[in-house]
N, C-alpha and C positions, 0 to 999 in steps of 0.2 A: 409483480411476482411474489413478493413477500409482504402482502398487505391483507389484513383481515377485514371483511365487511363489518359494518357497525353492529349488526345483530349478534355477531360472535362475541364482540367485546361486552355487549349488554348481557349476554348469557354468562360470561365469566364473572361479571359484577354481581349478577343475581346469585350465582353459585357461592361467591365469597360472602355475600350477605346472609345466605342460608346457613353457611358454615359458622359464621360468627354468632348469629342469633341462637342457633340450636346447640352450640358448644358452650355458650356463656353459663347456662344453669349449673354446669358441673363445677363452677368456681365460687358459688355463693355460700357453700357450706350448709349446715343443718341446725335446726333449733330443737330444744327439748319439747316433747309433746306427750299426750296421753291418748290412747286408743280405746274406744269402748266397743265391745262386740258382744254377741249373744252367747250365753252360757247354756241355753236350752235348745233342744232340737226344734221346738214348736214356736219359739219366740224370734221374731225378726226385728232388726234395728231399722226404724223408719225415721222420717224427718221429725215426727213427734218426740222422739227420744232426744234429738238435738235441742228442741225447745225446752225440754225438761232439764237438760244439762245446763243450758244458759241460766235458767232460774236457780239451779243449785249453786252455780258459781257466783251469781249476783248475791245470793243469800250469804255465802261465805266470804264476800268481799275479795274475791280472787279475780284478778284481771287476766284475760286471755287475749292473745294477739288476734286469733280468729278461730272459727269452728268450721269444719268441713264434713259434709255427709258424703260417704262413699258407698255407692250401691253396686259396685262391680262384683262383690262376692255373693255367695249364695244367701247370706242373711244380713248383709250390710254392716256398716260400722260408722262411728263418729270419731273424728280426730280433732284434738284441741291443741293449739300451739301456744307456748309460753315463752316469756323473756329469759327465764333462768331456771336452773334445776331445782332451786328451793321452792319456787312456785309450783313446779311440776310435781314435786313430792307432796306438797300440801293438797293440791287438787286431786291427786290420785286417792289419798286417804278420804277426803270429803266425798268424792263421787262414789267410792265403794260403800260408804255408810248410807248415803242418801238414796242411791239407786237400788240397793238390795235390802229388802225388808228382813230377810232371813240370811244372816251371814253364812250359816252352815249350808244353805241352798241358794247360792246367788243366781239372780236372773241375768245379770250382765257381768262381763269380765272387763276389768280396767287394767290395762297394761301400759308400761312405759314404751315410748316410741321416739323416733326422730323424724322431723319433717323438713324438707328442703326449704331454704330461704329464697327461693326463686321469686323475683318481683312479679306482681300480678299482671303487668303488661306482657311479660314473657309467658306466663301461664295461660293468658288469653290466646296466645299463639300456639298453645299446646307444646311449649318448650319446657321440658322437664329433664332433670339429670338422669344419668344411667343408674340402674340398681347395682349394688355391689354384691358379688357372690360370696359364698361362705368362706372361701379361702382368703378373701380380703376383709371380711367383717367378723368371721368366727361363727361357729355354730355346729349343727349336726346335719348330716346328709344321709338319706336312705334312698336306695333304688330297690323297688319292690316289684316282684313278678306275680301277676295274677294267674291262678290256676284255671285256665279256660276250660279244661276238660271237666273239672268239677262243676263249672257253670252249666255246661251242656248236660251232664248227668242229672243235675238237679232239675233242669227244665224238662228233660225227657221223662223223668219220673213223674213230674207233675202232669205232663201230657197223658201219660199212661193212665194215671188216676182219673184225670178229667174225661178221657174217652170212656173209661169203664162207667163212670157216674152218669154220663150222658146216655149211654145205651141202656143202663138200668132205669133211668128216669123215663125214657121213651118206650120202655118195655120191649126192647129189641133183644132177642136171644142171640148169644154168641157162644161158640164152643170153646173159646180160650183167648186170652190176650197176653202177649209176652213181648219183652224187649229183645231186639236182635240188632246189636251194634247201635247205630244211630237211627234206627227205625223201630216203630211199634207195629207188631203184626197181630191182627184180629182174625180169628177163624170163625167161619159160618158153615151151616149145613146146606143152605140152598141159596140160589141166586137172588130170590126175592128179598130175603132178609139182608143179604149183603148190599143190595141196591138201596134198601131203606136206610141202612146204617150209613152208607156213603152220603145220602142226601142230608141226613141229620148232622153228620160231622162236617160236611162242606159248608153248611149254613152257620154252625155254631163255632167252628174252629177254622176260620179262613186262612190261618197261617200254615195250614198243613197241605201237603201234596199227597193225594190218595191214588194208589195204584192197585190194580187187581192182580192176584197171583193164585196159584193152586199148590196144595200140599197133599198129594194122594187124593183121598175122597173128600178132603176138606177144601173149602174155598177161603182164600185169604184176602184181606184188605190191608195193604202195607201203607202206613202213615209215616211220612217224613216231614221235617220242617223245611219250608222253602228257604233258598239261599238268603233272601232278604231277612227272613225271620231269624235265621242262624246268626247273621251279622248283627242284627238288632239286639239279640240276646246277649252277645258278648259286649256290645257297646253299652247296654244298660248295666251290665254287671260291673264293668270298669268304672262307669260314671257313678254307680251306687257306692262303690268302694271309695272313690274320690270324695263324695259327699260325706260319707261316714267318717273318713279320716279328717276332713275339714272340721267337723263338729268336735271330734275328739281332741284335735290339736289346740282348739280354743281353750281347753282347760289348762294348757301350759302357759297361757298368757303371752304367747309369742306375738311380737308387734306386727311383723309382716311375713307370715309363713308362706312358703311356696309349695303348693300341692298341684301337680299337673301331670297330664298323661304324656308318656313318651313311647312312641311306637304303638303297636296294636294292643299289647297286654302288659305294659309296664307303667309304674307310677313313681314319680320322683317326689320325695318329701324333703324339703329343706327348712330347717328351723333356725333362723338367725338368732344368735345370742344364747342358745340353749347348749349347756355343756354336760348336763346330766343325762348320759345316754340311756342308762337303765330306766330312768323315769319316763323318758321319751318313748322307749319301747313298750313300757307298761301301758301308757296312755293310748298309743297307736293300736295295741292289741286288745284294748278293753272291749268288752262285749256289752251290748244293750239288748234287752229282751222285750218282746211284745206279748201281751196276754189278751185274750178275748174272754170277758166275764159277763155273767148275767147280772142285771140290776136287781137288787133286793127291794121289791116293790111293797114289802110290808112297812117300809118307811115311806110316808107320803112325800111326794116331790115338793120341794120348797121348805120342808121342815128338817132336812138332813142335819144341819148344824146344831139344832136344839134337841132333836129326838135322841132316844137311847139307841145305840147301835147294837143290833142283835148279835148273838154269839155266832161266829163263823162268817161274819161280814165285816167290812171296813169302810171308812169314809175317805173319799178322795176330794180334796178341795181345789186342786189345780187342773186346768184344762178346759176344753170345750164341753159344755154340758155339766160341768161341776158347779156346786157340790153335788155328789151323787154317792149312794151307798151301794157297793158291789159285793157279791159273794167272793170269799177268798179263793175258793177252788176255781181255777180257770177251765174254760171249755177246751181251748187250745192255746199254745204259745207260738211265738214267732218262728220256732223251729219247724212248724208244720206248714208255713207259707212258702210256696215254691215260686210265686210270682204275684206282683201287684202292678196294675197299670191304670192310668186315667182312661175313661171311656164315657159313653152316654147311655142313659137308660132308654126304656121304650118311649118315653115322652121327649127324647132328645135333650134331656137335662144332664148336666155333668154328674158323673158317678165314678166309682172306683171298682174295677174288676179284680177279684182275688182268686188265685188258684192255690189249692191245698194239695199236699201229697196224700197218699192212700190212707194212712192212719188219721190224718187231719180231717179228710172228708168223712170218714166213718164217724169220728167223734162229733163232728159238726151236725151230721144228720141225726144222730141219737140225741143230741142236746136240744135241737130246735124242733124236732118232730111234733112235740106236744106243747110248744111255746109260741104258737102263732099269736101275734099282737103284743108280745112281751118286749121289754127293752133289753138291749145288749150293748155292751161298751167295749171299746178297744183302748187298752192302756199301754203306754210306753214306760218302761222302767230303766232308769239310768242312775247309777250310784245308789241303788236300793231305794230310789224314790220314784213314785209313779205319777204320771201325768196323763189325764184322759184326753185321747185324741178325738173321739167321737162317741156319741150315744145314739143308737139307731133302733127303730122298731122292726121286729122280725115280721115280714109280710108273708113268708112262705117257708116251708122246710128247706133248710140250706144244706148244700152238699159240698163237693170238692171245688165247685166253681160258683161264686155268687157275687152280688154287687152291693156296694154301700151307696145309697142314693141320698138326695137332699144335700148335696155338697154346696149348692148355691152358685159356685163359679168354677170355670175350668181351672183357674189358678189354684183354688182350694183343693180340687180333685188331684191335680198334679202334685201338690205339696203333700197330701195325705198318702198318695201312692208311693212317693219317694220315702216318706217316713216309714211306711209299712215295709218297704224293701230295705231301708237303711237302719233298721233296728240292730242289725249285725251285718258283718261283711257279706257281700253276695257270694264271694268265693275266697278260699284260703289264699294268703299271700306269703311269699317267702322273700326275706331280705337278702338280696344277692350282692349288694354293695353298701358299705357303711364307712363314713368318714366323720371325724371329729376334729375341729380346728379351734384353737383358743383365740380370743379377741386380740391378745398381744401379738400373736403370730400373724393375725390378719393385718394389723396396723404395720407390722414390719414388712409384710408382703407388699402393701401399698407403697411404702417408702422405697423399697428396693425396685419394684416394678417401675415407679415413676422415674427414679434416677437412672435406671438402665436405659429407658427410652430416651430420656433427656441427654444422657452422655452419648448414646449412640447417634442421636440426631446431631449433636454438636460435632462429634468426630467426623461424621459424613460431610457436614457443612464445611468444616475446615479443609478437609481433603479436596472437595470439589472446587472450592474457591481458589485454592493454591494451584491445583492442577489444570483447571479449565478457565480460571480467571473470571471474566464477566459472564461467560456461558455457564460457568460453575455457579455463579450467583443466581442466574435464571433457574438452574436445576434445583437449587436450595429453596427458592421461592415456590417452585412447583411442588417440592416435597412438603413444604409447610402447608400449602393448600390441600394436598392429599391428606395429611394428618388431620387438618381442620374438618374436611368433609367427612372423613371416616368417623370421627368422634361425633359429629353432628348427626350422621345417619344412625349410629348406635343409640344416640339419645332419642331421636324421633321414634325409633322402633321400640324404645324402652327395653333395650336388651340388658341382660345382667352381665356386668363386666367381671370376669374371673381372672385368675393368674394366667391360665393358658391364653385368655383373650389379650392380656398385656403382651405376652410372648408373640402372639399373632400380629399385634401392632408393630412391634420391633421388627418382626420378619417382613411385614409389609413395607417398612421403610427401605429395607434392602432391596426388595423387589422393585419398588418404585424408582430408586436411584439407578438401578441397573438399566432401566429403559432410557434414562437420560444419558448414561454413559454410552449406550449404543448410538444415540442420536449425535452426541458430541464427537465420538470417534468417526462416525460416518461423515460428518461435516469436515473433519480434519482430512479424511481420505480424499474427499472431493477437492479440497484445497491443494493437496499434494499432486493431484492429477492435473492441476493447472486451471481449474474452473474459477470463475470470478467469485468473490465473496457472496454476492446475492444468489448466484446459481448454486453455490455450495450449500448455503443455508436451506434453500428450497429442496435440493436433492437429498440432503442429509435427513431432513424430516420425512420426506416421502419414501425413501428407500429403507429407512430404519423401521417404518411403520409395520411392514409385513412381518419382520422378525419379532418385533414387540408383541404384535397380535398373536402370533403362533405360540410364543413362550408363555404368554398370560393365559391363553385359552387352555393349553395343556395343564397348567398349574391350577386353573379354575376347575377343570374336570376332576383332578385329584381332590380339591377342596370339597366339591359337591359329593364325591364318594364318601368322604369323611363325615359330611353333614347328614347324608342319607343313612349310612350304615353304622355310624359311630354313636356313642352315647356319653352322657356326662361331660367330663372335661374335654373330650375329643370334639364334641359338637360345639362347645364354647369356642374352641380354637378355630373350627371350620367356619363358623358364622363370621367372625371378624376377618378371617383370611379371605373368604369369598367377597365380602364387601370391600376389603382393602384392594383387591385386584381391580374391581370396577372403578374405584376412585383413582387408583394409580394410573390406569389407562387414560382417564380423562385429564388428570393433572400433568402427567409426564409428556403427553403429546399435545393436547389441545391448549392447556394453559401455558406450558413452556414455549410453544411456538407463538402464542399470542404475545408474550412478553418480548420474544426475539423480534417479531414483526413490528411491534410498537417501537422498539429501540433502533432497529436497523432498516426497517421497511421503507421509510421515507427518504433515506439517503440514496440519491440516484448515483452519485459517483463514490461508491464505497470502495476504499482501497484495501482495507484489512478489517479483520474481526478479532476481538479479544477472546481467544479460545485456547490459550496456552501455547507451548512450544510445538511447532509442526515439524516433525522430523522427516526430511526428504532423503531418499536413497541416493548415494553417490553414483554418479555416472562416469 
């Protein structure tokens, strides 16, 4: 009646081992470290940088515990662990000098960091500690809203210009082209011309839906973006803003910044350790510009660094195709680019397709009409310093829509398209939430949160053992298993623990012990009714299960609502709350009954159970 099969006990043991293994990393602490990341949009940190770092440290007689290459970010990073803070400070100064030839224009950023002391055998099992949120570590938090309407307006303006350019290039006459809401309307005088225009636009702009319409004597072709294209436009804009923010935040030297999407059009920026809000805002709002310039071919290629630079031109030494001498006056700037995406040319080789707005298309046509065979360069300017992204040969007159070929690989095409889009933010953003937390307050929050959970657990344990005796001990053990599994799951998911998360853990303890109270009281009720101890234990667990399930499911629904519709601290609470409900159901019912069955199940002639005072009504 009250016996578990062997496989259930094996499952409990496996759950306990899982909980212990993945909770342990949270108790090993952290070591001082240094993180090396890219300071330039076009420079990536690769394993070669790690080799260079090793050589620099050996040259400076600095011992490092270990070096780790992290490629999870957009540009990668190298992290070096040290035994003490003195070595950490020496290494930072040395690496800054050796890795950056020009201190005024650093190639790499070297920032202080902390790395967990988790043993390698645990790391091999992907057992890592939880991250600490800003309210526990200190720093700055921004919640930013992307203006998706501005994104759509910019895309539709680019489409309007692109349609006009295509019709002009194909010598298709139209009576007018105008924007009407989220559609572009083109007017024609006859059916044949409209049919020809439809064929051209359908082949060149597959992202459009083309519908026929009429306006008095004029025939209209109504062009709208397909739903998939609309969604992709917003997705690319948000991703572009995230990428741009990531590169800008690097300048702050933040060890582990968090920049991630939240919902459809919001971005969370968390900067641990940063207390200067005004500087953080300045960096986040900083603009980078793109310029398209003609190459000054009066200076022979290969002699740029030794030749005299003509008046009105300047020498660029950094970037792909550098050194190169370019005219100072740009053809267009990044403000004229409405979209850039990776594509393929006529020979199915990687390329980058660029869409310009109306003024940009006109300026590009005028500048390249008589420059066939000449060289043109695209330059990215950040902090008033230019870096050449590419130098290409003009094959034909360029308009509002053209391609940059010769990229070599699809990855290079994707990177260049991203850089062309990420020169500035794809759409304006508004800071709708801002928080600043000092490191001392963060440490105090950790201390208070830990003690509140500890004291709450101790108080519950004392009450349960006094009131329910041995079954109270079973409940406390199940509660400990619940806490163990919850922390283990949060660690496996690499969740960020926040102060609301600690509150959710304390709340979960109350929810979990409530289930055991229901079970214990149900067993008492069965004993009052005159059932044998074995029958009372079985009936108590079975009949309390429905009530426990109902109460936990309704609470889980509320938690999921908070998770789906909430933001910021509310979502942090909801994540821990939902996971805690799942672990509490497992521990309070499955584990608790397993212990009771192990203790009492083999006793055939069980006279009584240790479950506290059983009050019977007087008859």
